[in-house]
N, C-alpha and C positions, 0 to 999 in steps of 0.2 A: 170492200173499201173503195170509195171514189176518189178521183184524182185530188179533189179539194181536201179529203181527209190526210192525204200522203204528202201535201205539199212541202217542199224544201225549197228554201230562198235560194235564189241563183248564187253563184260564187261572186264575191264582191259586193254583195247587196249591204247597204248601209241602213243601220237601225237608228231611228231618231226618237226623241222625247219631246212631247208637245206640252209645255207647263200649262196652257190653257185647258186642254182636254185631260191632263194628268195621265197621259197614256202613251205608250210607244208604238211604233210602226216601222215597217221596213220600206224602203224605196222600191223593193221588188213587188209590192202591193199597190204602188201607185203614191205612197207616202201619205202625208196629210194635206192633200190638196183641198180638201173641204171641211177639215176638222175645226178651223177657226179662222179668224181674219187676220191672224199676225204669224204667218208662216216665218217670218224673219226671226222670231223668238225660238224657234224649234232648235234642239240641241242634239248633236250626234251622241250616240252612246259609245262612251270609251271608258273603260274601268280606269280607275286611278291605280297607282302602284301599291299594292299591299305592303311592300317593303317600305314605301315612304310613309303610310299610314301606321304601320306596325300594330294593327289591331283590326278586329271586325269593326265594321261601320256602317251606318245607314245610307240610303241612297242621298247624293248631293250634286250639285252643280260644281264645276272647277274650271280654272283656266290652264291649259296645257302649258302656256307661257304668259307672263304678264302683257295685257293688252290684246290677247288672242279671244276670239269669241269663246264664250262658256260652252264646254261639253258636260254631259251627264253621266254619273258614275251610278250603276243600280245598288251599289253597296256591295258587302261582302260578308258571308256567314253571320247574318245578324237578324234577330227579331226586334224590330224598332221598339215595340213597347217595352220589352224585357230590357233592352240596353237603356231607354231612358230611365226606367226604374232603377237600374243598376247603377247609373251615373248619379242619380239623385240620392241614392242611399250612401254612395261613396262620399258626396258632396256633404251630407248631413252628418256624416261620422266625424268630419274634421273639427266641427265647432265644440262638442263636448271636450275634446283634446285641448283646445285652445283655451276655453273656459276654465278647465282645471289648472292651467298654468297662467291664468289672468292675462291672457293674450287676446288681441284682436287683429283680424286680418281682412282687408276687403274682400268681397264676395268674389271678385275675378280671380284673386290669388287663391281663395279656398277651392275654387273650381280647377284651377291648375294644379294644385296639390292632390286633389281628388282624381283628376285623369291621368297625372303622371304614376299615382299608386296603380290605377287599373291598367295602364300600359305596361308597367313592371310585372304585375300578376299575369297579364296576358301573353308577355314575351319575356320570359325568364333568362333569355340569353344574353 
């Protein structure tokens, strides 16, 4: 093995996400000096709290505190396509029950119901 094959980032290296390149890079490797013309849009990779999200989730940007520059979470334990399909199936399962009882709810409320059911299934505690 060459030194390149066994590279380990230096302690304290920071990993960034470039939304333009849709890729990540460590500042140990020089960062995204030439990946795009908007390095000010780069986001540090910081996982969000699984305790806060309470479920597996896809990659997303988030603000650690309101008004703070966004950071990037790479997601947790999820296949994004499978998760989107699962969420759509849960959403679509709500309408027949509403129709059976001659009820109608806005789409946003139906999605909240579906998300709440999925969260309860994923976290039975």
